[in-house]
Backbone bond lengths (Angstrom), bond angles and torsions (degrees), N, CA, C in turn:
res aa  C-N    CA-C-N  psi(-1)  N-CA   C-N-CA  omega(-1)  CA-C   N-CA-C  phi
1 M - - - 1.455 - - 1.519 109.08 -
2 S 1.300 116.15 134.22 1.456 122.39 -179.40 1.527 110.19 -66.04
3 P 1.332 117.32 140.65 1.466 119.98 178.62 1.534 112.67 -74.65
4 I 1.346 116.22 -3.87 1.466 120.55 -179.26 1.524 109.13 -123.30
5 I 1.317 115.95 128.70 1.464 121.30 172.82 1.518 105.93 -117.95
6 K 1.319 115.67 112.39 1.461 119.40 -179.59 1.526 110.43 -70.20
7 S 1.314 115.13 155.45 1.460 123.17 -173.77 1.519 112.96 -51.21
8 E 1.314 117.47 -51.75 1.460 121.09 -175.61 1.525 111.68 -59.74
9 K 1.322 116.92 -44.91 1.470 120.99 -179.85 1.527 110.32 -66.16
10 G 1.304 117.20 -45.85 1.462 121.16 -179.81 1.518 112.17 -61.46
11 E 1.334 116.26 -43.20 1.464 120.39 179.71 1.519 111.35 -66.64
12 R 1.336 116.93 -39.48 1.468 120.82 -179.91 1.532 110.34 -64.37
13 E 1.327 116.29 -41.82 1.462 119.91 178.17 1.526 110.83 -68.79
14 A 1.323 117.14 -40.61 1.467 121.19 -177.55 1.522 112.09 -67.62
15 I 1.327 117.66 -35.97 1.464 119.13 -177.97 1.528 110.78 -65.44
16 L 1.327 117.51 -34.66 1.471 119.73 176.91 1.527 110.79 -67.05
17 E 1.312 117.29 -36.82 1.467 120.04 175.94 1.526 110.24 -67.62
18 A 1.328 116.93 -39.63 1.466 120.77 -179.77 1.522 111.17 -62.43
19 V 1.335 118.00 -43.56 1.462 119.54 -178.14 1.531 111.52 -70.54
20 K 1.311 117.34 -28.47 1.467 119.62 173.66 1.524 110.03 -64.22
21 L 1.319 116.45 -39.73 1.470 120.37 177.05 1.530 110.97 -66.97
22 M 1.337 116.83 -32.47 1.472 119.94 175.39 1.530 110.29 -63.22
23 L 1.343 117.03 -38.88 1.463 119.75 178.22 1.529 110.97 -64.85
24 I 1.326 116.10 -39.30 1.468 119.27 176.92 1.525 110.08 -61.26
25 A 1.333 116.78 -43.33 1.466 120.44 -179.75 1.524 110.67 -61.65
26 A 1.327 117.24 -41.16 1.469 120.53 178.36 1.524 111.01 -65.66
27 R 1.314 116.32 -41.27 1.468 120.11 -178.03 1.526 111.47 -66.91
28 T 1.315 117.99 -40.99 1.467 120.67 -175.46 1.519 113.51 -87.89
29 A 1.333 117.95 -2.22 1.469 120.87 176.62 1.526 109.02 -61.34
30 P 1.332 117.18 147.60 1.481 119.85 -179.67 1.527 111.39 -60.06
31 K 1.327 115.35 143.89 1.468 122.00 179.95 1.524 108.81 -125.77
32 S 1.317 116.94 146.92 1.468 122.67 178.37 1.524 110.08 -57.26
33 G 1.313 115.58 124.41 1.459 120.69 178.27 1.515 113.91 63.37
34 G 1.336 117.57 11.82 1.459 120.70 -179.18 1.522 113.65 72.08
35 V 1.341 117.64 14.57 1.467 121.69 -179.51 1.526 108.56 -97.47
36 D 1.317 116.02 118.82 1.463 121.46 -174.85 1.527 111.00 -95.74
37 D 1.333 116.36 104.10 1.464 121.79 175.36 1.530 111.13 -112.57
38 I 1.327 116.51 24.05 1.465 122.25 178.08 1.525 109.12 -84.88
39 V 1.327 116.29 140.12 1.465 123.34 179.00 1.522 106.79 -125.40
40 T 1.329 118.29 133.03 1.465 121.12 -176.97 1.528 111.63 -132.69
41 M 1.324 114.23 161.51 1.466 121.01 177.77 1.524 108.95 -164.95
42 I 1.323 115.41 150.40 1.465 122.43 172.33 1.524 107.23 -109.76
43 V 1.337 116.86 132.61 1.463 121.38 -178.14 1.529 109.19 -128.32
44 H 1.330 116.19 133.28 1.465 120.84 172.45 1.522 108.35 -151.00
45 G 1.295 116.77 176.04 1.459 120.40 179.77 1.517 113.02 67.60
46 K 1.335 116.11 -138.29 1.465 121.99 -175.64 1.524 112.02 -59.15
47 E 1.325 117.92 -42.72 1.466 121.19 -178.13 1.528 110.96 -63.13
48 K 1.326 117.61 -38.19 1.461 121.57 176.36 1.526 109.77 -62.62
49 D 1.320 116.34 -43.38 1.466 120.34 179.08 1.530 111.91 -67.59
50 D 1.338 116.99 -32.07 1.475 120.44 175.26 1.525 110.53 -62.50
51 I 1.336 116.44 -39.58 1.466 120.64 177.93 1.531 109.36 -63.41
52 A 1.329 117.03 -46.14 1.469 120.98 179.33 1.527 110.55 -59.74
53 R 1.321 116.57 -42.69 1.475 120.83 179.75 1.528 110.66 -63.09
54 K 1.333 117.83 -42.37 1.468 121.03 178.77 1.527 109.95 -65.45
55 M 1.330 118.11 -38.15 1.466 121.55 177.05 1.519 110.45 -63.02
56 E 1.338 116.99 -39.50 1.470 120.50 177.34 1.525 110.82 -64.25
57 E 1.330 116.67 -42.16 1.470 120.46 177.34 1.528 111.05 -59.16
58 I 1.332 115.85 -46.26 1.469 120.32 179.18 1.526 109.61 -63.12
59 G 1.325 116.64 -42.44 1.460 121.30 179.90 1.514 112.46 -60.68
60 E 1.320 116.43 -43.65 1.467 120.76 178.71 1.530 110.39 -66.60
61 E 1.329 115.73 -44.27 1.458 121.91 -179.79 1.532 111.75 -59.70
62 R 1.333 115.98 -44.00 1.466 120.89 -176.29 1.530 113.06 -95.06
63 K 1.326 115.74 -2.21 1.469 120.71 -175.20 1.544 109.56 55.05
64 S 1.330 114.88 48.65 1.458 122.48 -176.03 1.525 110.86 -109.10
65 E 1.318 115.58 109.68 1.468 120.84 176.66 1.525 110.81 -61.20
66 G 1.340 116.80 -33.37 1.464 120.37 -178.68 1.521 112.38 -61.41
67 F 1.331 117.12 -44.45 1.461 120.01 177.93 1.529 110.78 -63.55
68 L 1.316 117.06 -40.61 1.463 120.77 -178.39 1.534 110.97 -67.92
69 R 1.321 116.16 -42.83 1.472 120.77 178.53 1.528 110.40 -63.12
70 D 1.342 116.78 -46.99 1.453 120.04 -178.59 1.530 111.74 -67.27
71 A 1.332 117.88 -32.39 1.469 121.13 176.40 1.528 110.27 -61.42
72 K 1.326 116.78 -39.76 1.474 120.16 176.98 1.525 110.24 -63.03
73 N 1.338 116.98 -41.56 1.464 120.15 177.14 1.525 111.12 -60.87
74 V 1.325 117.46 -40.93 1.461 120.46 178.55 1.526 109.98 -63.41
75 R 1.334 117.19 -44.51 1.472 120.55 178.39 1.525 111.79 -59.77
76 D 1.341 115.39 -38.83 1.469 120.54 -176.36 1.525 112.93 -81.85
77 S 1.326 117.76 -5.39 1.458 122.55 179.98 1.526 110.35 -88.11
78 E 1.316 115.27 152.83 1.463 119.53 176.77 1.530 111.10 -77.35
79 V 1.326 115.84 -38.22 1.458 121.80 -172.85 1.526 108.61 -147.13
80 V 1.338 116.58 154.48 1.461 121.43 171.99 1.529 107.91 -126.00
81 V 1.318 115.89 128.93 1.461 122.02 173.55 1.523 106.99 -94.25
82 L 1.317 116.45 131.01 1.459 121.89 177.62 1.522 108.63 -109.35
83 I 1.327 115.48 129.70 1.461 120.54 175.93 1.523 107.29 -131.63
84 G 1.319 115.06 122.26 1.456 120.63 -179.39 1.516 110.44 -130.91
85 V 1.325 114.77 176.90 1.457 120.70 179.28 1.523 109.37 -141.73
86 R 1.307 115.18 148.73 1.467 121.14 171.33 1.529 106.29 -84.04
87 G 1.319 115.95 79.85 1.456 122.40 -171.28 1.506 115.06 -79.49
88 N 1.327 117.07 -7.84 1.459 119.51 -178.59 1.527 111.93 -88.44
89 K 1.341 116.89 5.81 1.459 121.42 175.33 1.524 108.11 -95.91
90 S 1.315 116.98 129.18 1.465 119.20 -178.36 1.523 110.72 -81.00
91 F 1.325 114.98 156.35 1.454 121.64 178.29 1.525 111.63 -86.65
92 G 1.331 116.92 -20.60 1.450 121.10 174.44 1.522 116.14 91.75
93 L 1.320 117.19 20.18 1.471 119.95 -178.97 1.531 114.04 -98.41
94 D 1.322 117.54 -10.17 1.466 121.18 -175.46 1.534 111.39 54.06
95 C 1.338 117.08 39.94 1.474 121.18 -175.07 1.526 112.93 -78.29
96 G 1.328 118.08 -24.45 1.458 122.12 179.19 1.516 115.46 83.44
97 A 1.337 118.65 -0.05 1.469 120.58 -177.85 1.524 112.55 -64.16
98 C 1.313 117.88 -22.13 1.465 121.89 178.90 1.523 111.78 -78.30
99 G 1.334 115.89 -10.13 1.458 120.05 -178.24 1.512 113.41 100.53
100 Y 1.314 117.42 -2.09 1.457 121.68 178.23 1.526 109.45 -107.43
101 E 1.326 114.78 152.36 1.463 120.93 -176.51 1.530 112.49 -60.56
102 N 1.333 115.56 -37.17 1.466 119.35 -179.67 1.532 109.61 -153.18
103 C 1.313 115.35 172.83 1.471 120.30 -176.71 1.525 112.32 -66.55
104 E 1.310 117.22 -30.29 1.464 120.31 177.80 1.529 110.13 -63.44
105 N 1.332 117.25 -45.34 1.469 120.56 177.30 1.527 111.03 -64.18
106 F 1.339 116.52 -38.38 1.469 121.31 176.47 1.523 110.22 -59.53
107 E 1.337 116.32 -47.93 1.477 121.02 -178.34 1.531 111.59 -61.19
108 E 1.337 116.45 -33.44 1.467 121.14 -177.91 1.524 113.01 -85.80
109 A 1.314 117.53 -9.58 1.470 121.91 -174.97 1.521 111.63 -61.43
110 Q 1.313 114.99 146.06 1.459 122.17 174.36 1.531 108.49 -64.01
111 K 1.302 117.91 124.64 1.463 122.03 179.33 1.527 107.84 -84.97
112 N 1.320 115.86 131.55 1.464 120.16 -179.04 1.515 110.22 -128.45
113 S 1.314 116.29 166.45 1.452 118.74 -175.60 1.523 111.96 -155.09
114 E 1.291 116.42 129.59 1.470 123.01 162.35 1.520 104.08 -116.12
115 D 1.313 115.33 -66.45 1.457 119.58 174.75 1.521 111.26 -101.85
116 F 1.343 117.09 -34.13 1.456 122.16 -177.90 1.515 109.19 -134.86
117 I 1.323 116.55 167.46 1.458 121.51 -179.03 1.525 107.75 -100.18
118 G 1.324 116.02 112.59 1.458 119.85 -176.72 1.499 110.56 -124.58
119 P 1.307 117.32 173.98 1.453 127.72 7.12 1.531 112.10 -72.43
120 T 1.324 115.24 165.74 1.459 122.48 -179.30 1.522 109.40 -121.93
121 C 1.316 115.68 135.12 1.463 121.34 175.11 1.527 108.74 -65.31
122 L 1.323 116.97 130.81 1.462 121.78 -179.70 1.524 111.35 -54.88
123 F 1.313 117.46 -40.98 1.462 119.86 -177.02 1.530 111.39 -68.00
124 K 1.319 117.95 -33.71 1.471 121.05 175.80 1.529 110.00 -69.98
125 A 1.337 116.62 -37.73 1.470 120.05 176.78 1.526 110.27 -64.77
126 L 1.327 117.11 -40.34 1.469 120.31 176.69 1.529 110.63 -62.94
127 D 1.325 116.69 -42.39 1.467 120.16 177.87 1.528 111.01 -59.22
128 L 1.335 116.18 -41.74 1.466 120.44 177.98 1.525 110.23 -61.89
129 G 1.325 117.03 -45.48 1.461 120.39 179.61 1.516 112.90 -61.07
130 I 1.319 116.91 -41.02 1.467 120.49 179.34 1.531 109.95 -67.21
131 A 1.339 117.58 -41.19 1.467 121.08 178.18 1.528 110.75 -63.17
132 L 1.336 116.90 -42.34 1.464 120.79 177.76 1.524 110.84 -62.03
133 G 1.334 116.15 -46.14 1.459 120.34 179.48 1.516 112.28 -60.51
134 S 1.322 116.84 -40.54 1.459 120.71 178.67 1.529 111.21 -65.22
135 A 1.332 115.88 -40.20 1.472 119.99 -179.57 1.522 111.59 -66.29
136 V 1.338 117.30 -46.11 1.475 118.69 -177.90 1.521 111.52 -73.73
137 K 1.336 117.40 -26.94 1.470 120.10 172.92 1.522 109.43 -61.93
138 T 1.332 116.12 -43.13 1.465 120.84 178.98 1.522 110.50 -63.11
139 A 1.334 116.82 -43.51 1.466 120.13 177.17 1.520 110.55 -60.21
140 S 1.313 116.33 -42.06 1.462 120.72 -179.91 1.527 111.39 -62.99
141 I 1.313 116.24 -44.23 1.475 120.16 178.55 1.528 110.10 -59.16
142 L 1.334 116.31 -35.00 1.465 121.83 -178.51 1.532 112.81 -88.76
143 N 1.344 117.32 3.91 1.466 122.76 179.76 1.521 113.39 61.57
144 V 1.321 116.29 35.50 1.460 122.36 177.47 1.527 107.70 -100.56
145 D 1.330 117.03 121.73 1.464 121.25 179.51 1.530 109.27 -66.56
146 N 1.331 115.33 140.54 1.460 119.49 -177.32 1.512 109.80 -161.07
147 R 1.317 114.84 165.58 1.464 120.56 174.54 1.523 108.51 -157.77
148 I 1.319 117.17 132.26 1.463 120.94 176.14 1.524 107.94 -75.30
149 M 1.351 116.18 130.51 1.463 121.37 -178.62 1.516 111.10 -131.99
150 Y 1.334 115.59 118.95 1.466 119.06 178.43 1.530 110.61 -71.11
151 R 1.316 118.80 -31.04 1.469 120.99 -176.43 1.524 111.35 -64.54
152 V 1.328 116.99 -30.97 1.464 120.74 174.82 1.528 108.61 -60.14
153 G 1.326 115.77 -45.26 1.464 120.56 -178.82 1.508 113.10 -61.22
154 S 1.310 116.79 -38.43 1.456 121.04 178.10 1.529 110.46 -59.50
155 A 1.327 116.07 -46.26 1.470 120.33 178.95 1.524 111.29 -65.89
156 V 1.323 116.89 -39.93 1.467 121.37 -179.52 1.531 110.46 -60.91
157 L 1.341 117.02 -42.64 1.466 119.31 178.70 1.522 111.42 -65.41
158 K 1.325 117.18 -39.37 1.468 120.21 178.93 1.536 110.89 -65.95
159 L 1.332 117.17 -29.57 1.465 122.04 177.88 1.530 112.12 -87.82
160 D 1.324 117.28 -5.71 1.464 123.58 -178.92 1.536 111.58 55.19
161 L 1.327 115.92 44.42 1.463 120.64 -179.50 1.519 113.88 -84.79
162 L 1.322 118.09 -18.87 1.460 121.25 -177.47 1.534 109.01 -128.20
163 P 1.339 116.26 72.93 1.465 120.89 -175.20 1.531 111.92 -53.81
164 G 1.339 114.66 139.48 1.454 120.97 179.09 1.511 113.47 94.88
165 A 1.323 117.06 -28.42 1.466 120.48 -179.38 1.523 109.76 -75.87
166 T 1.336 116.19 140.65 1.455 121.23 176.57 1.522 111.81 -108.91
167 V 1.330 115.70 -20.87 1.469 122.99 174.15 1.521 106.03 -134.02
168 V 1.332 116.32 130.28 1.465 121.45 -179.40 1.517 109.00 -133.18
169 M 1.306 116.06 140.52 1.460 122.67 170.51 1.523 106.87 -119.96
170 G 1.323 115.84 146.81 1.450 120.79 176.07 1.517 109.52 -109.46
171 I 1.317 115.64 145.79 1.463 121.18 175.77 1.524 107.46 -125.42
172 P 1.338 117.55 91.41 1.455 119.11 173.64 1.531 108.88 -65.89
173 V 1.324 116.15 142.94 1.463 120.38 178.78 1.522 109.91 -129.50
174 S 1.315 113.30 148.96 1.453 120.11 -175.33 1.529 109.36 -151.26
175 V 1.306 115.06 153.14 1.461 121.04 172.92 1.519 106.10 -127.21
176 G 1.310 116.41 118.76 1.457 119.97 -179.80 1.514 110.78 -162.39
177 G 1.287 115.67 177.11 1.458 121.17 -179.98 1.518 113.25 -69.59
178 K 1.349 117.07 -18.55 1.464 121.76 179.13 1.521 108.23 -141.44
179 N 1.309 116.36 138.64 1.461 121.50 178.33 1.530 108.76 -67.55
180 I 1.331 116.78 117.99 1.473 121.09 -175.42 1.522 112.84 -80.18
181 Y 1.336 118.27 -7.33 1.460 120.51 -173.38 1.522 114.45 -95.20
182 F 1.306 117.77 -4.21 1.455 120.31 -179.94 1.514 109.33 -124.36
183 D 1.326 116.50 158.59 1.470 121.81 -173.44 1.522 110.08 56.31
184 R 1.349 115.53 41.38 1.465 120.88 -177.96 1.523 109.18 -85.53
185 P 1.325 117.63 124.71 1.467 118.62 176.80 1.521 110.16 -73.83
186 S 1.317 116.11 152.37 1.449 118.69 171.45 1.516 107.08 -69.31
187 R 1.313 117.76 165.90 1.463 121.40 -179.16 1.519 111.03 -60.90
188 V 1.338 116.76 -34.55 1.463 120.82 179.98 1.526 109.24 -65.04
189 E 1.349 116.42 -46.77 1.478 119.35 -179.81 1.512 111.23 -64.70
190 A 1.341 117.29 -38.36 1.455 121.44 -178.01 1.527 112.22 -66.03
191 S 1.330 117.76 -27.26 1.465 120.46 -177.70 1.524 112.73 -83.33
192 R 1.313 117.36 -7.12 1.472 119.75 -179.38 1.495 111.88 -76.93
């Protein structure tokens, strides 16, 4: 082993370790009733670029600057952490928060999709939020720049990269001298 590890190599190796720790944080986050319906994945290289390309397609199709801006962030990121949930499984409380009278009606509901496959059980959505919070907290502790992006999840579902998940969020991560996920210009401003 070389006695010298240059910055770029060390950072590239460290970011992969950091995102693995983010997956652990998502997995061990508390879940409703102790039932774990969280699905995770780490994506980089060609697969990461495929997500960015799908986001660009959606952005062009919908004339959405947000999809186009976020696709650039994904391209400029080293890695993307994907965290999803099997949200179409009911928790069994008949609480009605999903908009249905009871869990049986929820289970029988027609599943639809634009960006995500719904309806979603409130408790599964809460589990997803807690897992996301745990993952980005871990990134923050490790000083890894990140941002939760729903548009990444939309592209991931269209690419069927996280089978079983009905709602997915992406967390692009980066290590650099400036956080690339904040103070982001719109595409119009960037072209000036």
